[in-house]
C-alpha positions as semicolon CSV with decimal commas, in nm:
position;residue;x (nm);y (nm);z (nm)
1;M;-0,009;0,009;-0,006
2;A;0,135;0,355;-0,071
3;S;0,221;0,540;0,222
4;G;0,019;0,829;0,337
5;A;0,294;1,066;0,252
6;I;0,303;0,977;-0,122
7;F;-0,076;0,962;-0,131
8;S;-0,078;1,302;0,042
9;S;0,149;1,440;-0,219
10;L;-0,114;1,334;-0,490
11;R;-0,353;1,509;-0,290
12;R;-0,175;1,824;-0,326
13;R;-0,095;1,767;-0,678
14;R;0,279;1,746;-0,587
15;S;0,529;1,516;-0,728
16;P;0,650;1,221;-0,500
17;T;0,985;1,279;-0,330
18;L;1,141;0,927;-0,390
19;E;1,399;0,917;-0,655
20;A;1,230;0,627;-0,814
21;F;0,949;0,815;-0,912
22;L;1,158;1,100;-1,096
23;A;1,168;1,092;-1,483
24;P;1,463;0,904;-1,620
25;V;1,637;1,200;-1,785
26;D;1,956;1,014;-1,866
27;L;1,777;0,730;-2,085
28;S;1,800;0,728;-2,461
29;D;1,463;0,753;-2,649
30;V;1,460;0,379;-2,689
31;A;1,541;0,297;-2,346
32;L;1,272;0,542;-2,215
33;V;1,001;0,394;-2,439
34;Q;1,094;0,050;-2,306
35;T;1,104;0,154;-1,935
36;L;0,746;0,308;-1,975
37;F;0,626;0,009;-2,161
38;S;0,749;-0,208;-1,874
39;V;0,563;0,021;-1,615
40;A;0,262;0,026;-1,795
41;T;0,241;-0,345;-1,842
42;E;0,324;-0,398;-1,457
43;I;0,036;-0,168;-1,369
44;V;-0,222;-0,365;-1,612
45;S;-0,116;-0,701;-1,499
46;C;-0,123;-0,617;-1,137
47;F;-0,473;-0,445;-1,169
48;S;-0,659;-0,542;-1,456
49;K;-0,826;-0,843;-1,274
50;R;-0,799;-0,705;-0,947
51;C;-1,144;-0,641;-0,755
52;F;-1,180;-0,302;-0,618
53;F;-1,449;-0,265;-0,335
54;F;-1,475;0,124;-0,354
55;Q;-1,374;0,341;-0,655
56;S;-1,450;0,045;-0,892
57;K;-1,565;0,255;-1,191
58;N;-1,283;0,528;-1,153
59;S;-1,021;0,255;-1,117
60;R;-1,142;0,054;-1,428
61;S;-1,150;0,372;-1,635
62;L;-0,788;0,440;-1,531
63;I;-0,660;0,097;-1,621
64;R;-0,833;0,129;-1,965
65;K;-0,641;0,450;-2,006
66;V;-0,301;0,269;-1,911
67;E;-0,395;-0,026;-2,131
68;V;-0,396;0,233;-2,436
69;F;-0,081;0,368;-2,336
70;Q;0,050;0,031;-2,310
71;L;-0,045;-0,038;-2,676
72;L;0,114;0,288;-2,796
73;L;0,447;0,216;-2,615
74;E;0,451;-0,146;-2,744
75;Y;0,423;-0,025;-3,084
76;L;0,710;0,265;-3,032
77;S;0,937;0,004;-2,866
78;D;0,894;-0,240;-3,166
79;S;0,919;0,008;-3,439
80;G;1,240;0,152;-3,309
81;S;1,161;0,479;-3,497
82;S;1,323;0,824;-3,376
83;L;1,088;1,056;-3,170
84;P;1,057;1,446;-3,201
85;P;1,179;1,623;-2,886
86;T;0,819;1,715;-2,787
87;A;0,723;1,362;-2,800
88;V;1,021;1,283;-2,573
89;L;0,917;1,558;-2,320
90;C;0,550;1,421;-2,321
91;L;0,710;1,053;-2,260
92;K;0,890;1,177;-1,940
93;E;0,586;1,346;-1,810
94;L;0,397;0,999;-1,885
95;Y;0,654;0,831;-1,673
96;L;0,544;1,044;-1,351
97;L;0,173;0,988;-1,440
98;L;0,208;0,604;-1,483
99;Y;0,380;0,610;-1,140
100;R;0,125;0,811;-0,969
101;S;-0,148;0,584;-1,141
102;K;0,008;0,303;-0,988
103;I;0,030;0,442;-0,634
104;L;-0,345;0,552;-0,644
105;L;-0,450;0,200;-0,785
106;D;-0,243;0,023;-0,514
107;Y;-0,396;0,260;-0,251
108;C;-0,749;0,169;-0,360
109;A;-0,694;-0,189;-0,374
110;Q;-0,529;-0,231;-0,042
111;S;-0,630;0,036;0,195
112;S;-0,883;0,011;0,481
113;K;-1,248;0,006;0,355
114;L;-1,359;0,228;0,605
115;W;-1,073;0,467;0,518
116;L;-1,162;0,468;0,144
117;L;-1,524;0,522;0,227
118;L;-1,458;0,817;0,451
119;Q;-1,208;0,961;0,157
120;N;-1,465;0,889;-0,103
121;H;-1,503;1,242;-0,223
122;S;-1,119;1,298;-0,194
123;I;-0,992;0,997;-0,382
124;S;-1,250;1,070;-0,654
125;G;-1,087;1,393;-0,689
126;H;-0,744;1,235;-0,730
127;F;-0,886;1,020;-1,019
128;H;-1,030;1,330;-1,187
129;D;-0,698;1,521;-1,152
130;L;-0,510;1,237;-1,305
131;N;-0,767;1,219;-1,578
132;Q;-0,703;1,587;-1,643
133;E;-0,347;1,562;-1,659
134;I;-0,367;1,271;-1,920
135;S;-0,582;1,487;-2,138
136;T;-0,339;1,769;-2,105
137;L;-0,053;1,539;-2,200
138;L;-0,241;1,386;-2,500
139;D;-0,329;1,730;-2,627
140;V;0,048;1,833;-2,614
141;F;0,147;1,499;-2,759
142;P;0,252;1,544;-3,133
143;I;0,066;1,246;-3,271
144;K;0,055;1,358;-3,617
145;D;0,453;1,378;-3,611
146;V;0,495;1,024;-3,463
147;E;0,472;0,722;-3,695
148;L;0,192;0,510;-3,578
149;S;-0,034;0,233;-3,702
150;K;-0,376;0,312;-3,786
151;D;-0,543;0,121;-3,521
152;V;-0,307;0,243;-3,272
153;R;-0,356;0,613;-3,376
154;E;-0,749;0,551;-3,362
155;Q;-0,707;0,431;-2,993
156;V;-0,492;0,707;-2,881
157;E;-0,733;0,959;-3,046
158;L;-1,036;0,809;-2,905
159;L;-0,865;0,826;-2,564
160;Q;-0,799;1,192;-2,604
161;K;-1,161;1,277;-2,672
162;Q;-1,270;1,051;-2,403
163;S;-1,038;1,232;-2,163
164;R;-1,151;1,568;-2,268
165;R;-1,524;1,486;-2,198
166;A;-1,467;1,311;-1,860
167;R;-1,605;1,473;-1,536
168;L;-1,557;1,411;-1,190
169;F;-1,732;1,077;-1,090
170;I;-1,852;1,004;-0,732
171;D;-2,005;0,666;-0,706
172;M;-2,346;0,737;-0,562
173;K;-2,375;0,383;-0,388
174;D;-2,041;0,434;-0,219
175;D;-2,132;0,789;-0,105
176;A;-2,457;0,648;0,039
177;L;-2,262;0,408;0,245
178;R;-2,059;0,703;0,349
179;V;-2,363;0,886;0,450
180;R;-2,505;0,576;0,651
181;F;-2,181;0,550;0,827
182;F;-2,197;0,909;0,970
183;S;-2,568;0,854;1,062
184;F;-2,468;0,582;1,298
185;L;-2,198;0,813;1,459
186;D;-2,469;1,077;1,487
187;E;-2,680;0,842;1,688
188;F;-2,392;0,776;1,929
189;E;-2,335;1,164;1,946
190;N;-2,718;1,185;2,054
191;G;-2,682;0,930;2,330
192;R;-2,838;0,651;2,151
193;I;-2,681;0,310;2,068
194;P;-2,782;0,231;1,696
195;D;-2,989;-0,096;1,619
196;S;-2,752;-0,396;1,623
197;V;-2,941;-0,544;1,318
198;Q;-2,859;-0,244;1,107
199;L;-2,496;-0,229;1,228
200;R;-2,474;-0,593;1,141
201;S;-2,603;-0,535;0,781
202;F;-2,374;-0,241;0,723
203;Y;-2,070;-0,412;0,844
204;V;-2,115;-0,764;0,728
205;D;-2,355;-0,730;0,428
206;K;-2,251;-0,374;0,293
207;L;-1,892;-0,349;0,365
208;R;-1,816;-0,742;0,353
209;I;-1,627;-0,706;0,700
210;L;-1,678;-1,083;0,775
211;D;-1,485;-1,163;1,060
212;A;-1,318;-1,048;1,395
213;A;-0,988;-1,026;1,232
214;S;-1,081;-0,810;0,940
215;C;-1,262;-0,569;1,180
216;R;-0,958;-0,558;1,405
217;N;-0,762;-0,450;1,078
218;E;-0,981;-0,198;0,999
219;I;-0,971;-0,051;1,358
220;E;-0,590;-0,049;1,338
221;A;-0,587;0,135;0,994
222;L;-0,817;0,407;1,125
223;E;-0,592;0,447;1,452
224;E;-0,284;0,470;1,222
225;Q;-0,461;0,754;1,016
226;I;-0,532;0,941;1,362
227;V;-0,144;0,899;1,460
228;N;-0,046;1,032;1,118
229;H;-0,298;1,305;1,078
230;E;-0,241;1,614;0,907
231;G;-0,453;1,906;0,999
232;D;-0,605;2,000;0,668
233;I;-0,742;1,647;0,606
234;E;-1,115;1,548;0,665
235;P;-1,239;1,393;0,878
236;T;-1,095;1,570;1,188
237;I;-0,923;1,347;1,465
238;S;-1,214;1,395;1,685
239;V;-1,453;1,238;1,415
240;L;-1,205;0,954;1,363
241;N;-1,173;0,883;1,727
242;G;-1,534;0,818;1,709
243;F;-1,539;0,597;1,419
244;V;-1,275;0,392;1,595
245;A;-1,498;0,359;1,886
246;M;-1,792;0,267;1,690
247;T;-1,610;0,007;1,518
248;R;-1,457;-0,143;1,802
249;F;-1,820;-0,190;1,960
250;C;-1,922;-0,333;1,641
251;R;-1,627;-0,565;1,647
252;F;-1,758;-0,732;1,975
253;L;-2,151;-0,686;1,909
254;V;-2,140;-0,841;1,562
255;F;-1,859;-1,108;1,592
256;G;-1,862;-1,169;1,964
257;F;-1,532;-1,278;2,112
258;E;-1,414;-1,531;1,857
259;E;-1,039;-1,486;1,850
260;D;-0,762;-1,657;1,655
261;E;-0,445;-1,441;1,766
262;L;-0,430;-1,589;2,104
263;D;-0,317;-1,949;2,202
264;F;-0,530;-1,990;2,508
265;E;-0,419;-2,362;2,575
266;G;-0,056;-2,280;2,536
267;G;-0,092;-1,962;2,709
268;S;0,086;-1,768;2,460
269;Q;0,030;-1,462;2,247
270;K;0,134;-1,432;1,878
271;K;0,392;-1,150;1,836
272;P;0,416;-0,984;1,506
273;R;0,677;-1,150;1,264
274;R;1,019;-1,016;1,291
275;R;1,205;-0,880;0,982
276;L;1,451;-1,095;0,831
277;I;1,748;-0,867;0,926
278;T;1,779;-0,675;1,256
279;Q;1,820;-0,284;1,242
280;E;2,195;-0,327;1,376
281;I;2,273;-0,549;1,063
282;A;2,084;-0,350;0,825
283;E;2,272;-0,043;0,911
284;T;2,611;-0,196;0,903
285;F;2,590;-0,246;0,537
286;L;2,399;0,072;0,465
287;T;2,514;0,456;0,480
288;V;2,246;0,638;0,645
289;P;2,175;0,975;0,497
290;K;2,336;1,263;0,708
291;D;2,002;1,460;0,727
292;F;1,851;1,144;0,871
293;C;2,079;1,115;1,170
294;C;2,017;1,296;1,496
295;P;2,330;1,540;1,562
296;I;2,338;1,440;1,924
297;S;2,338;1,051;1,894
298;L;2,442;1,040;1,540
299;D;2,196;0,756;1,492
300;L;1,911;0,716;1,264
301;M;1,618;0,925;1,393
302;R;1,301;0,744;1,497
303;D;1,102;1,036;1,607
304;P;1,249;1,365;1,485
305;V;1,116;1,707;1,640
306;I;1,203;2,059;1,585
307;I;1,330;2,284;1,847
308;S;1,276;2,660;1,904
309;T;1,612;2,732;1,709
310;G;1,461;2,542;1,390
311;Q;1,712;2,239;1,442
312;T;1,585;1,882;1,409
313;Y;1,685;1,616;1,661
314;D;1,540;1,283;1,777
315;R;1,308;1,327;2,057
316;S;1,472;1,090;2,302
317;S;1,802;1,259;2,270
318;I;1,690;1,626;2,273
319;S;1,457;1,528;2,565
320;R;1,736;1,393;2,768
321;W;1,971;1,691;2,664
322;M;1,674;1,941;2,820
323;D;1,615;1,715;3,121
324;E;2,006;1,751;3,202
325;G;1,970;2,127;3,273
326;H;2,075;2,243;2,916
327;T;1,906;2,560;2,775
328;T;2,107;2,597;2,445
329;C;2,068;2,422;2,100
330;P;2,344;2,149;2,108
331;K;2,425;2,229;1,723
332;T;2,430;2,621;1,730
333;G;2,474;2,703;2,099
334;Q;2,194;2,958;2,074
335;M;1,956;2,985;2,376
336;L;1,647;2,802;2,364
337;A;1,335;3,053;2,360
338;H;1,135;2,758;2,525
339;T;1,154;2,398;2,549
340;R;0,855;2,283;2,365
341;V;0,905;2,047;2,053
342;V;0,737;2,014;1,736
343;P;0,720;1,692;1,540
344;N;0,901;1,704;1,196
345;R;0,647;1,482;1,021
346;A;0,793;1,562;0,678
347;L;1,139;1,410;0,774
348;R;0,980;1,126;0,956
349;N;0,764;1,047;0,621
350;L;1,101;1,060;0,423
351;I;1,309;0,826;0,675
352;V;1,009;0,583;0,658
353;Q;1,036;0,601;0,291
354;W;1,403;0,534;0,292
355;C;1,388;0,255;0,549
356;T;1,114;0,084;0,323
357;A;1,301;0,119;0,010
358;H;1,634;-0,024;0,191
359;G;1,465;-0,292;0,395
360;V;1,577;-0,123;0,732
361;P;1,343;-0,211;1,032
362;L;1,216;0,111;1,171
363;D;1,059;0,069;1,527
364;P;0,772;0,328;1,569
365;P;0,863;0,622;1,813
366;E;0,824;0,554;2,160
367;V;0,586;0,867;2,172
368;M;0,329;0,727;1,949
369;D;0,114;0,603;2,253
370;A;0,167;0,944;2,403
371;M;0,056;1,120;2,066
372;G;-0,265;0,903;2,077
373;E;-0,312;0,990;2,427
374;A;-0,293;1,341;2,350
375;F;-0,522;1,332;2,050
376;A;-0,789;1,124;2,277
377;L;-0,734;1,424;2,535
378;A;-0,733;1,688;2,301
379;C;-1,050;1,584;2,109
380;P;-1,297;1,375;2,308
381;S;-1,632;1,367;2,125
382;K;-1,941;1,234;2,282
383;A;-1,998;0,972;2,011
384;A;-1,665;0,833;2,101
385;L;-1,725;0,809;2,476
386;E;-2,071;0,665;2,425
387;A;-1,944;0,416;2,210
388;N;-1,651;0,327;2,426
389;R;-1,913;0,321;2,718
390;A;-2,108;0,051;2,517
391;T;-1,796;-0,133;2,441
392;A;-1,691;-0,148;2,797
393;T;-2,030;-0,280;2,918
394;L;-1,985;-0,567;2,668
395;L;-1,639;-0,653;2,774
396;I;-1,717;-0,657;3,129
397;Q;-2,023;-0,881;3,061
398;Q;-1,766;-1,114;2,900
399;L;-1,533;-1,095;3,192
400;A;-1,816;-1,198;3,416
401;N;-1,974;-1,481;3,240
402;G;-1,778;-1,574;2,944
403;S;-1,557;-1,867;2,887
404;Q;-1,194;-1,858;2,967
405;A;-1,091;-1,770;2,612
406;G;-1,340;-1,494;2,608
407;K;-1,240;-1,342;2,942
408;T;-0,873;-1,308;2,806
409;V;-0,975;-1,151;2,486
410;A;-1,199;-0,905;2,694
411;A;-0,884;-0,837;2,936
412;R;-0,666;-0,756;2,637
413;E;-0,928;-0,519;2,490
414;I;-0,983;-0,350;2,812
415;R;-0,596;-0,283;2,840
416;L;-0,603;-0,150;2,486
417;L;-0,884;0,070;2,555
418;A;-0,734;0,190;2,873
419;K;-0,453;0,315;2,678
420;T;-0,626;0,623;2,513
421;G;-0,751;0,892;2,763
422;K;-0,870;0,935;3,099
423;E;-1,242;0,935;2,990
424;N;-1,210;0,591;2,878
425;R;-1,010;0,473;3,220
426;A;-1,297;0,628;3,391
427;I;-1,559;0,459;3,202
428;I;-1,417;0,121;3,250
429;A;-1,369;0,138;3,614
430;E;-1,718;0,289;3,677
431;A;-1,852;0,004;3,486
432;G;-1,708;-0,222;3,731
433;A;-1,415;-0,377;3,560
434;V;-1,163;-0,402;3,870
435;P;-1,290;-0,697;4,060
436;Y;-1,300;-0,911;3,738
437;L;-0,955;-0,814;3,625
438;R;-0,820;-0,899;3,990
439;N;-0,974;-1,231;3,958
440;L;-0,780;-1,312;3,625
441;L;-0,461;-1,209;3,809
442;S;-0,437;-1,543;3,960
443;S;-0,519;-1,717;3,630
444;P;-0,316;-2,010;3,515
445;N;-0,320;-1,887;3,175
446;A;-0,009;-1,659;3,108
447;V;-0,205;-1,424;2,848
448;A;-0,498;-1,351;3,067
449;Q;-0,256;-1,279;3,362
450;E;-0,035;-1,064;3,162
451;N;-0,333;-0,869;3,001
452;S;-0,535;-0,822;3,334
453;V;-0,225;-0,682;3,527
454;T;-0,152;-0,446;3,259
455;A;-0,527;-0,343;3,193
456;L;-0,484;-0,241;3,582
457;L;-0,174;-0,063;3,517
458;N;-0,331;0,153;3,256
459;L;-0,648;0,210;3,469
460;S;-0,441;0,330;3,765
461;I;-0,288;0,608;3,576
462;F;-0,637;0,796;3,643
463;D;-0,596;0,920;3,981
464;K;-0,955;0,843;4,097
465;N;-0,913;0,475;3,999
466;K;-0,607;0,414;4,231
467;S;-0,848;0,417;4,550
468;R;-1,083;0,185;4,328
469;I;-0,805;-0,079;4,299
470;M;-0,664;-0,010;4,651
471;D;-0,998;-0,058;4,796
472;E;-1,086;-0,381;4,608
473;E;-1,037;-0,665;4,867
474;G;-0,740;-0,869;4,775
475;C;-0,637;-0,678;4,456
476;L;-0,315;-0,529;4,604
477;G;-0,220;-0,884;4,726
478;S;-0,269;-1,020;4,399
479;I;-0,071;-0,747;4,208
480;V;0,208;-0,850;4,441
481;G;0,159;-1,222;4,373
482;V;0,187;-1,156;3,995
483;L;0,531;-0,943;4,066
484;R;0,661;-1,250;4,261
485;F;0,530;-1,536;4,079
486;G;0,402;-1,410;3,739
487;H;0,405;-1,664;3,436
488;T;0,588;-1,404;3,211
489;T;0,865;-1,135;3,241
490;E;0,629;-0,861;3,112
491;A;0,350;-0,944;3,354
492;R;0,602;-0,926;3,639
493;E;0,734;-0,609;3,517
494;N;0,378;-0,442;3,489
495;A;0,298;-0,537;3,822
496;A;0,593;-0,358;3,940
497;A;0,492;-0,046;3,721
498;T;0,144;-0,074;3,886
499;L;0,289;-0,050;4,238
500;F;0,480;0,253;4,133
501;S;0,161;0,406;3,993
502;L;-0,020;0,327;4,291
503;S;0,252;0,444;4,527
504;A;0,219;0,806;4,387
505;V;-0,073;0,846;4,652
506;H;0,138;0,886;4,978
507;D;-0,118;0,714;5,212
508;Y;-0,077;0,415;5,001
509;K;0,322;0,377;5,024
510;K;0,309;0,230;5,367
511;I;0,017;-0,017;5,289
512;I;0,223;-0,125;4,987
513;A;0,527;-0,155;5,162
514;D;0,389;-0,360;5,428
515;K;0,214;-0,610;5,197
516;M;0,423;-0,938;5,217
517;G;0,677;-0,986;4,953
518;A;0,597;-0,661;4,782
519;V;0,961;-0,485;4,870
520;E;1,127;-0,799;4,830
521;A;1,018;-0,874;4,489
522;L;1,086;-0,520;4,377
523;A;1,444;-0,567;4,498
524;G;1,488;-0,891;4,313
525;L;1,372;-0,740;4,007
526;L;1,595;-0,446;4,037
527;Q;1,887;-0,678;4,054
528;E;1,798;-0,947;3,807
529;G;1,522;-0,814;3,580
530;T;1,551;-0,683;3,217
531;P;1,637;-0,312;3,176
532;R;1,270;-0,218;3,167
533;G;1,192;-0,444;3,486
534;K;1,494;-0,273;3,665
535;K;1,337;0,067;3,570
536;D;1,017;-0,026;3,692
537;A;1,128;-0,168;4,014
538;V;1,364;0,126;4,094
539;T;1,101;0,395;4,036
540;A;0,844;0,211;4,270
541;L;1,113;0,173;4,537
542;F;1,198;0,548;4,503
543;N;0,822;0,607;4,559
544;L;0,823;0,388;4,879
545;S;1,128;0,556;5,010
546;T;0,984;0,892;5,031
547;H;0,772;0,749;5,321
548;T;0,965;0,780;5,649
549;E;0,802;0,486;5,807
550;N;0,904;0,266;5,535
551;C;1,281;0,276;5,607
552;V;1,310;-0,022;5,817
553;R;1,103;-0,252;5,590
554;M;1,295;-0,171;5,286
555;I;1,625;-0,228;5,478
556;E;1,477;-0,588;5,635
557;A;1,366;-0,660;5,246
558;G;1,697;-0,607;5,114
559;A;1,608;-0,296;4,923
560;V;1,917;-0,102;5,035
561;T;2,137;-0,387;4,888
562;A;1,968;-0,379;4,561
563;L;1,989;-0,011;4,533
564;V;2,362;0,006;4,597
565;S;2,423;-0,263;4,334
566;A;2,210;-0,039;4,098
567;L;2,459;0,245;4,116
568;G;2,672;0,085;3,883
569;N;2,380;0,040;3,625
570;E;2,350;0,360;3,395
571;G;1,982;0,285;3,334
572;V;1,877;0,310;3,686
573;A;2,151;0,488;3,880
574;E;1,971;0,840;3,908
575;E;1,667;0,682;4,083
576;A;1,870;0,440;4,285
577;A;2,099;0,725;4,422
578;G;1,771;0,922;4,493
579;A;1,632;0,650;4,687
580;L;1,925;0,617;4,891
581;A;1,954;1,001;4,963
582;L;1,615;0,943;5,126
583;I;1,662;0,639;5,315
584;V;2,010;0,770;5,479
585;R;1,825;1,073;5,631
586;Q;1,741;0,829;5,927
587;P;2,006;0,691;6,135
588;V;1,906;0,335;6,077
589;G;1,925;0,374;5,713
590;A;2,259;0,547;5,733
591;K;2,378;0,259;5,922
592;A;2,255;0,017;5,671
593;V;2,403;0,209;5,366
594;V;2,750;0,230;5,545
595;N;2,747;-0,143;5,589
596;E;2,717;-0,179;5,231
597;E;3,086;-0,198;5,128
598;A;3,022;-0,061;4,782
599;A;2,786;0,231;4,863
600;V;3,024;0,508;4,910
601;A;3,233;0,398;4,615
602;G;2,929;0,384;4,402
603;L;2,814;0,720;4,498
604;I;3,165;0,873;4,424
605;G;3,176;0,684;4,089
606;M;2,824;0,864;4,009
607;M;2,974;1,198;4,100
608;R;3,266;1,141;3,868
609;C;3,055;0,985;3,558
610;G;2,674;1,019;3,609
611;T;2,443;1,258;3,455
612;P;2,368;1,594;3,608
613;R;2,084;1,461;3,765
614;G;2,284;1,146;3,903
615;K;2,549;1,387;4,041
616;E;2,299;1,579;4,221
617;N;2,134;1,271;4,368
618;A;2,471;1,124;4,451
619;V;2,638;1,419;4,656
620;A;2,307;1,464;4,839
621;A;2,312;1,102;4,942
622;L;2,674;1,164;5,060
623;L;2,574;1,464;5,245
624;E;2,272;1,310;5,440
625;L;2,507;1,010;5,507
626;C;2,747;1,218;5,699
627;R;2,457;1,385;5,880
628;S;2,271;1,112;5,977
629;G;2,548;0,833;6,010
630;G;2,765;0,949;6,272
631;A;3,176;0,969;6,290
632;A;3,193;0,634;6,125
633;A;3,000;0,733;5,833
634;T;3,154;1,072;5,796
635;E;3,519;0,924;5,823
636;R;3,406;0,656;5,551
637;V;3,326;0,937;5,332
638;V;3,606;1,181;5,401
639;K;3,854;0,904;5,318
640;A;3,698;0,836;4,976
641;P;3,975;0,893;4,713
642;A;3,947;1,193;4,473
643;L;3,644;1,336;4,642
644;A;3,789;1,701;4,675
645;G;3,834;1,726;4,301
646;L;3,494;1,595;4,232
647;L;3,341;1,830;4,489
648;Q;3,550;2,136;4,344
649;T;3,442;2,041;3,994
650;L;3,064;2,003;4,098
651;L;3,071;2,343;4,261
652;F;3,162;2,510;3,947
653;T;2,974;2,290;3,698
654;G;2,685;2,112;3,875
655;T;2,330;2,222;3,867
656;K;2,209;2,477;4,113
657;R;2,079;2,196;4,344
658;A;2,400;2,005;4,326
659;R;2,619;2,299;4,396
660;R;2,426;2,375;4,708
661;K;2,465;2,035;4,826
662;A;2,829;2,017;4,760
663;A;2,884;2,342;4,963
664;S;2,683;2,187;5,250
665;L;2,887;1,883;5,211
666;A;3,203;2,071;5,223
667;R;3,111;2,258;5,553
668;V;3,060;1,936;5,703
669;F;3,403;1,828;5,634
670;Q;3,542;2,151;5,761
671;R;3,416;2,047;6,082
672;C;3,558;1,731;6,110
673;E;3,922;1,651;6,228
674;N;4,170;1,672;5,984
675;A;3,952;1,812;5,737
676;S;4,181;2,091;5,619
677;L;4,430;1,805;5,508
678;H;4,196;1,650;5,292
679;Y;3,988;1,955;5,162
680;G;4,214;2,254;5,170
681;G;4,190;2,273;4,788
682;L;3,838;2,360;4,769
683;G;3,928;2,721;4,791
684;V;3,759;2,963;4,564
685;G;3,483;2,701;4,464
686;Y;3,367;2,652;4,803
687;A;3,369;3,020;4,880
688;F;3,148;3,086;4,567
689;A;2,913;2,809;4,631
690;S;2,863;2,884;5,007
691;N;2,773;3,252;4,954
692;S;2,447;3,155;4,842
693;T;2,384;2,874;5,080
694;T;2,347;3,050;5,438
695;T;2,111;2,793;5,597
696;R;2,101;2,433;5,636
697;D;1,895;2,231;5,374
698;T;1,609;2,051;5,561
699;S;1,370;1,955;5,292
700;F;1,299;1,604;5,239
701;A;1,203;1,434;4,888
702;G;1,219;1,775;4,711
703;D;1,570;1,783;4,730
704;V;1,616;1,454;4,539
705;S;1,564;1,457;4,170
706;V;1,420;1,178;3,973
707;P;1,225;1,178;3,631
708;M;0,888;0,993;3,683
709;S;0,675;0,868;3,416
710;I;0,427;0,592;3,348
711;S;0,391;0,445;3,010
712;V;0,053;0,284;2,895
713;L;0,105;-0,064;2,763
């Protein structure tokens, strides 16, 4: 199927951007004719017998025009006669028209039925545009100056006359279906659920969407259009969201819960087929265009964005740059007017086209879910909400009374529905999903367990749902059970992420920490989990450590040991240092950290090689260790090698908070016996920082900086 970018270029009557679609100016007359004949033959062979569900008449008409060009080009190729310059120019223009015809026919043959229906007028306009350009080309083509047989000449002249007379054609039967489609949406907008018999007739009898898999494909195609939506395309995102919600409702209303994507007995879920080559191998043998590489990471950009200076970077790279406290453009050094970024969709489309042409796998940007979330938040419509409410009712009925296979499908669909917008999360929870999802957490089926815990994670992002989950009897214990004994790695990781989400409420932190096995399981995941699992675990432990009454529990559960070990892991070191900085504020916590042989060395290492936020948390932890740990802890820190130089560097180059902590730590050392021998070299740097810090820092979690976010899954 042609990409949305190429189709969009047709809509705007622009030439496609891929080099393959440029006229071959370096070919001789004979080679040009042969190339054009090959292209025309390919179009005819591919589409002459193809069934077009929509745009059938326009497609057949265009194919017949291409057949006439095929006849003309075959004759010119066989005759080998020379062509006048005007004819050559016309043939080069024909090259572009043929490729545009191929793209449009392919688009109509393979695109989503619902999308083609919604774009009925627009696509009919594309066919009309092509017809007008073909008519213009034939008017310019010097047919009298080209040696042709009588029958070929007659065919070309007839095509010329027909093209002149052609008018915009919109199939009234197709358009009636489009109007009917909108009428169903209007019923949802007015708070009514359309008649189930009429919906079945429309989707099954009229559109020939015959099974659940086909319906799912239609939903995914519309969701893709939402993600790639351009502002001047109709229908709007809000309307598309409504159609997605309505079609999802019909998928279960019409087809029930039949499913061929889940292996229920084996407890596994089919994953998308991987490409033949990995991204790393592909990029080894290819030179990525310079403009496609991020100036920071030098890697192929997945999600290019534009910053205030007009430069483009990969979103993940520039976000980390800004998170580290930088306020300038990495490439130009200009000050940033603001930190907002704008997606560079034009460059993204070019990167996608290049990757497709060279067989390079391109993972979707990590922000795609966030973009979909933003669309849902910015454009909620009553129709979409009412359709999703009706869908939630069907899904929860299935959770309550369905078969094991049906419950598994329902849990997965609730998980997906809860990804898009707080309104959907509220609707699902209000409809009573939490008790049934809790029951599935103990399911022996791995797919059911994984989907149910992830659904609870997605629901918990909405603050009001946190209390529903915590108040549900046995739910917290079941989540901890999945964290400890879950059937799959993803289930255990998502259980950890759910605890992190729930622990955002201060009153729940103590409850979670006191739940048997919770902290132990988080500590274990931090030490032995995947990179994502470690991230989920360390953020949950950080949240729990902000409650002063959890300190002893975390020490007993081995969390301190796990956090110290994590200081050497770049992916979780910032959060680990932040959690330790909170734990050591209490004497018992400081004692536990001092007893860890690698603790001080790990924090010193972060001060040397960590990120700005990591250095900030590390110096904060060392400062609190000296304040709360007594003489033994202070001596342990004072004797750490290279600390004087690191403190001096931090006093000059650290963040504002890091400089404040470093200055406070220097004052602690000055009060220690023999401090001048070790730290006499702080000099000007200490004086500079201490001028701005006249009182002792006594704040708690606010002095520890850790990025916190929850991803819907």
